Each structure stands twice: as C-alpha cells, then as structure tokens.
C-alpha beads as a LAMMPS data file, in Angstrom:
LAMMPS data file: protein, C-alpha beads

137 atoms
136 bonds

1 atom types
1 bond types

-500.0 500.0 xlo xhi
-500.0 500.0 ylo yhi
-500.0 500.0 zlo zhi

Masses

1 110.0

Atoms # bond

1 1 1 367.102 -370.176 371.621
2 1 1 369.584 -367.607 372.893
3 1 1 371.581 -367.824 376.093
4 1 1 370.036 -364.577 377.345
5 1 1 367.776 -364.830 380.377
6 1 1 365.709 -362.213 382.155
7 1 1 367.787 -360.436 384.841
8 1 1 366.411 -360.714 388.377
9 1 1 365.772 -356.985 388.797
10 1 1 363.872 -356.840 385.489
11 1 1 361.870 -359.920 386.468
12 1 1 361.023 -358.333 389.834
13 1 1 359.779 -355.160 388.115
14 1 1 357.781 -357.325 385.675
15 1 1 356.127 -359.159 388.574
16 1 1 355.282 -355.872 390.334
17 1 1 353.783 -354.507 387.114
18 1 1 355.941 -351.415 386.758
19 1 1 357.247 -351.925 383.216
20 1 1 356.238 -350.254 379.957
21 1 1 354.131 -352.335 377.571
22 1 1 356.944 -353.083 375.056
23 1 1 359.121 -354.512 377.850
24 1 1 356.230 -356.616 379.154
25 1 1 355.564 -358.014 375.688
26 1 1 359.252 -358.821 375.218
27 1 1 359.469 -360.570 378.578
28 1 1 356.294 -362.559 377.960
29 1 1 357.492 -363.726 374.552
30 1 1 360.766 -364.816 376.176
31 1 1 358.890 -366.637 378.954
32 1 1 356.973 -368.636 376.366
33 1 1 360.223 -369.916 374.846
34 1 1 362.442 -370.260 377.937
35 1 1 361.571 -372.900 380.555
36 1 1 364.321 -371.713 382.929
37 1 1 362.952 -368.163 383.107
38 1 1 359.383 -369.454 383.244
39 1 1 360.308 -371.537 386.312
40 1 1 361.555 -368.355 388.022
41 1 1 358.089 -366.790 387.826
42 1 1 356.106 -367.826 390.908
43 1 1 352.624 -369.179 390.348
44 1 1 349.867 -367.353 392.218
45 1 1 347.128 -369.952 392.566
46 1 1 344.681 -367.559 394.235
47 1 1 345.063 -365.016 391.411
48 1 1 344.660 -367.768 388.832
49 1 1 341.475 -369.050 390.507
50 1 1 340.043 -365.506 390.678
51 1 1 340.895 -364.987 387.005
52 1 1 339.123 -368.167 385.927
53 1 1 336.103 -367.290 388.076
54 1 1 335.936 -363.874 386.414
55 1 1 336.151 -365.413 382.952
56 1 1 333.418 -367.945 383.744
57 1 1 331.185 -365.183 385.124
58 1 1 331.661 -363.092 381.982
59 1 1 330.719 -365.908 379.608
60 1 1 327.100 -366.489 378.715
61 1 1 325.678 -369.761 379.953
62 1 1 324.696 -372.086 377.081
63 1 1 320.941 -372.530 376.564
64 1 1 319.176 -375.480 378.207
65 1 1 318.969 -377.730 375.098
66 1 1 322.687 -377.280 374.494
67 1 1 323.529 -378.129 378.118
68 1 1 321.320 -381.230 377.975
69 1 1 323.064 -382.462 374.824
70 1 1 326.453 -381.865 376.464
71 1 1 325.387 -383.930 379.508
72 1 1 324.437 -386.776 377.173
73 1 1 328.005 -386.824 375.865
74 1 1 327.605 -384.785 372.686
75 1 1 330.722 -382.653 372.034
76 1 1 330.083 -378.942 372.720
77 1 1 330.627 -377.831 369.124
78 1 1 328.141 -380.442 367.847
79 1 1 325.611 -379.452 370.520
80 1 1 325.887 -375.806 369.409
81 1 1 325.183 -376.753 365.768
82 1 1 322.285 -379.037 366.699
83 1 1 320.584 -376.362 368.785
84 1 1 321.034 -373.761 366.024
85 1 1 319.583 -376.063 363.352
86 1 1 315.848 -375.514 364.103
87 1 1 316.137 -371.787 363.367
88 1 1 317.798 -372.560 360.057
89 1 1 315.222 -375.274 359.350
90 1 1 312.319 -372.823 359.593
91 1 1 313.989 -370.484 357.112
92 1 1 314.676 -373.338 354.703
93 1 1 311.096 -374.599 355.050
94 1 1 309.794 -371.137 354.205
95 1 1 312.101 -370.979 351.178
96 1 1 310.924 -374.393 349.927
97 1 1 307.274 -373.386 350.362
98 1 1 307.843 -370.180 348.380
99 1 1 309.487 -372.113 345.542
100 1 1 306.671 -374.696 345.507
101 1 1 304.043 -371.957 345.534
102 1 1 305.744 -370.252 342.597
103 1 1 305.888 -373.511 340.645
104 1 1 302.238 -374.311 341.397
105 1 1 301.108 -370.808 340.476
106 1 1 303.112 -370.899 337.259
107 1 1 301.646 -374.274 336.286
108 1 1 298.064 -373.174 337.041
109 1 1 298.328 -369.770 335.402
110 1 1 300.207 -370.963 332.342
111 1 1 297.320 -372.719 330.715
112 1 1 297.808 -372.507 326.966
113 1 1 299.330 -369.016 326.898
114 1 1 302.584 -369.062 324.911
115 1 1 304.399 -366.492 327.122
116 1 1 303.624 -368.225 330.431
117 1 1 306.168 -370.991 329.932
118 1 1 308.822 -368.430 329.031
119 1 1 308.183 -366.412 332.212
120 1 1 308.409 -369.599 334.275
121 1 1 311.687 -370.615 332.625
122 1 1 313.124 -367.146 333.259
123 1 1 311.954 -366.928 336.882
124 1 1 312.666 -370.488 338.014
125 1 1 316.477 -370.265 338.030
126 1 1 316.409 -366.933 339.889
127 1 1 313.889 -367.879 342.577
128 1 1 316.223 -370.123 344.635
129 1 1 318.306 -367.019 345.282
130 1 1 315.343 -365.642 347.208
131 1 1 315.310 -368.825 349.283
132 1 1 318.992 -368.457 350.045
133 1 1 318.469 -364.818 350.972
134 1 1 315.658 -365.825 353.349
135 1 1 317.730 -368.611 354.886
136 1 1 320.788 -366.486 355.579
137 1 1 319.218 -363.049 355.860

Bonds

1 1 1 2
2 1 2 3
3 1 3 4
4 1 4 5
5 1 5 6
6 1 6 7
7 1 7 8
8 1 8 9
9 1 9 10
10 1 10 11
11 1 11 12
12 1 12 13
13 1 13 14
14 1 14 15
15 1 15 16
16 1 16 17
17 1 17 18
18 1 18 19
19 1 19 20
20 1 20 21
21 1 21 22
22 1 22 23
23 1 23 24
24 1 24 25
25 1 25 26
26 1 26 27
27 1 27 28
28 1 28 29
29 1 29 30
30 1 30 31
31 1 31 32
32 1 32 33
33 1 33 34
34 1 34 35
35 1 35 36
36 1 36 37
37 1 37 38
38 1 38 39
39 1 39 40
40 1 40 41
41 1 41 42
42 1 42 43
43 1 43 44
44 1 44 45
45 1 45 46
46 1 46 47
47 1 47 48
48 1 48 49
49 1 49 50
50 1 50 51
51 1 51 52
52 1 52 53
53 1 53 54
54 1 54 55
55 1 55 56
56 1 56 57
57 1 57 58
58 1 58 59
59 1 59 60
60 1 60 61
61 1 61 62
62 1 62 63
63 1 63 64
64 1 64 65
65 1 65 66
66 1 66 67
67 1 67 68
68 1 68 69
69 1 69 70
70 1 70 71
71 1 71 72
72 1 72 73
73 1 73 74
74 1 74 75
75 1 75 76
76 1 76 77
77 1 77 78
78 1 78 79
79 1 79 80
80 1 80 81
81 1 81 82
82 1 82 83
83 1 83 84
84 1 84 85
85 1 85 86
86 1 86 87
87 1 87 88
88 1 88 89
89 1 89 90
90 1 90 91
91 1 91 92
92 1 92 93
93 1 93 94
94 1 94 95
95 1 95 96
96 1 96 97
97 1 97 98
98 1 98 99
99 1 99 100
100 1 100 101
101 1 101 102
102 1 102 103
103 1 103 104
104 1 104 105
105 1 105 106
106 1 106 107
107 1 107 108
108 1 108 109
109 1 109 110
110 1 110 111
111 1 111 112
112 1 112 113
113 1 113 114
114 1 114 115
115 1 115 116
116 1 116 117
117 1 117 118
118 1 118 119
119 1 119 120
120 1 120 121
121 1 121 122
122 1 122 123
123 1 123 124
124 1 124 125
125 1 125 126
126 1 126 127
127 1 127 128
128 1 128 129
129 1 129 130
130 1 130 131
131 1 131 132
132 1 132 133
133 1 133 134
134 1 134 135
135 1 135 136
136 1 136 137
C-alpha cells in the first residue's frame, strides 16, 4: 500500500460527481484498499436504503414453491434446483419412453430377419443422443 491518499478537493469533487470516469475508477480502487480514505467518505444511509429498495424492486420474485422451500429452511440455491427439477424430469421421462419404445419396436419387428439385429445394434448407441437433445433442448 502506498502512502498516497486522496486529496480533500479531489474527494469533494468525487462526492459531488463531477469527475471523469477514469478518475472515479482510480479513486474507487484506492478506496477499496485504503481504510483511512474510506473513513473520510461519509455514509449516506438514506441513499443506501433507496438503492437497496430499487435493487429489490428490479429483481423478480421467486416462484411460490421456491419461497415455500426457503421458509422451511432449505438454502436458496438448493430450492432453485429443486423447483427446476420437475421440468427436467418430464424431458428425461420422455427420453426414456422413446428409448424403450425403440427397443420394444426393434424386438417385435426383428423376428427372424437377419438384418433387423444389425439395424438395432447400429441405432441403439445413437438413440440416447436424441434423449439428451430432448432433455437439454
């Protein structure tokens, strides 16, 4: 840390908002590292409260199931994953049903035809890719 501190006139212009962007960025990076200069910046509690209110108003409210899980003590990131899981589950269920239908159709249509087993063995490894595409697409 250097011994340089923000001069009072520069700090006053910073607080009024009359500085170019590069100067503001330089002062803010210095304020992060210098507790003495940071203490010289007065805290405006009303501005801070208005800022937080504006941020909260701009954010979307979580859906009801997510809020209920959060009230039960589930961490917010876990609640978000748990409420997103049913949508993924439907896609995975559809993918599993498609794979089972393909296997059933291949077994029923194969009969004694010599080429049927070959077509099943060629298609079976590729078909899960369709399930993945359905799940994530």
